[in-house]
N, C-alpha and C positions, 0 to 999 in steps of 0.2 A: 541305697541308691537314693539320691535328693531327688524331688519333685522336678526341679529343672531337665535332671538328665532325662526323666521319663517323658516329659513335656516334649524335648528336644527332639528325642527317638520316634516320638509320634508325629510331630512334624515331619522329619524325614522320611518315614514312611506311610505318610498320608494316612493316617487313620482318621474315620469321620468324626465330627462332634455331634453332639446330642440337640437337643433343643434347649439346655441352658447354656450352651459352648464349651464345653466341656468335652474331652475327648471319651469316646465310649471304646473301651477296649475291652474286646472279646478273651475267651480263656485262651485261645491261640496264641492272639497276640500279647498277652500277659506272659505266656510261656517264651515268647520268642523274645518279651523284653528281659526277660531271668536270662535267660542264654546267652544274649548280647553282653549285659552287664557283668554275668558270671564267670564269662569267658566259655561258657559249653559253645561249640559252635559257630564261634563269634565271626570267623572269617565269612561261614554261608550265610548269615543273618544279614552283616555288615554291607558283603558286595552288592547286593542287588540294590539296596539304597542307595548305594555311592554312584551305581551307574545310574537310576534313575535320575538322580540330582545332576550328573552331569548331562546327562538327557536335556534335563530342564534348561541348564546353563546353555548349552548349544543351542536349543530351541530359540531361548530369548536373547539370545546373542544376535542368532538370523534375525529374528524379529527387530530388535533395534536397529541394525545393520539396515535392513529394508526401510526402516521408519527414517532412519538416517539420511540415505539415498534421495528418498522421495522428499525431505526437507532441503537437501542441496538443489535438487530441481528446481522446487518452488523458488527458490533463492535466485538461481539462475535468470528465472522468467522475471521475478520483481527487478533485479539488476537491469534486464535489458528495458523493461517498462519505465523504470527510472531514466534511465539514458535517453528514450524517446521522449518524456515529459521534459527533461532539460533542455534539449533540442528545439523542442516546441516553444516553451519560456524563452529562449534568445531569441527567435525569430520574432516572436509576439513583442518582445524587448526592442529590438532594432526595430520593429515598426511603429510601435509607440514613440521613440525617440524621432525619428523620421516624420511623424505626424505633428508633433510638437515644435519640431524645427519649421514646417511649414506654415503651422499657424502663426509662429512668431512671424515669420516673413509677411504674411497675408497682413496682420496687425501693422506690421511697420509700414506696407503698402500704403494701407488705409490711411493711415495715420500721417503720410508723407502727400497721400493725395487730398486729403483736408487740411493741410497746413497750407498745400499749395492754393487751394481755391481760396482760402481766408487772406492769402498775401495779394491776391490776384483782384480780391473785391468781388468775387465771384462766388456766392454763397447760395444753398438751397433754399434761403428764405427771399434771395433776390429772383431768382428764378420765374416764379408766378408773376413778378412784376412786369420782366420782359414780355411774358405771353399775354399779358392784357394790354400790349400796346398796339394801337391801330394796326391792322394788316391791309395793305394795299391791295385791292382790287384789280386782278389782272385775268387779262382773258386767257381762253384755253390754249391758243396760238401762242401767245409770246408765254405763257408757261412752258409749253413743250418745245419750241426752240429757243426759247430764252430772249434776254434784251441784246 
C-alpha cells in the first residue's frame, strides 16, 4: 500500500500527530490499517470511520447553515438601514434645493431693491446727507397734535 493511502486512512480515523507533525501510529492502529487494506474485516474497520465522517459532515453543514442564516439576517438589517439613509438623503436634498431657491430669490430681491434705489437717485451714501439737514424745532404740542 502507498504512503498516501496510509495518510488518508489516518486522517479519516482521526489519528493523532506527534511533535514533528507526523501521524503517531500505535500497534493497534497499525493492525487496523493492515486489516483495512488487506481486506480482513474490511467492513468492520471502514464503517465506523464512514459514520464518523458523515457525522462530521452533518455537523459542518448544520454549522454552515446557521452561519448563512445569521448572515442573511444581517443583510436584511443592512438593507433596511440603507433604505432609511436613502430616505434621509432625499429629504436633505429637497431641503437643499429649497434653500438654494430661497437664496436666489433673496439675491434677486436685493438686486432689484438696489437697482430701484439707484434709479430713483437714493443711495445709501445720500441718506446721511439728508440727516444732516437742519431740523426745524417744534414744540411738543405741535409734535403731538400735528400741524
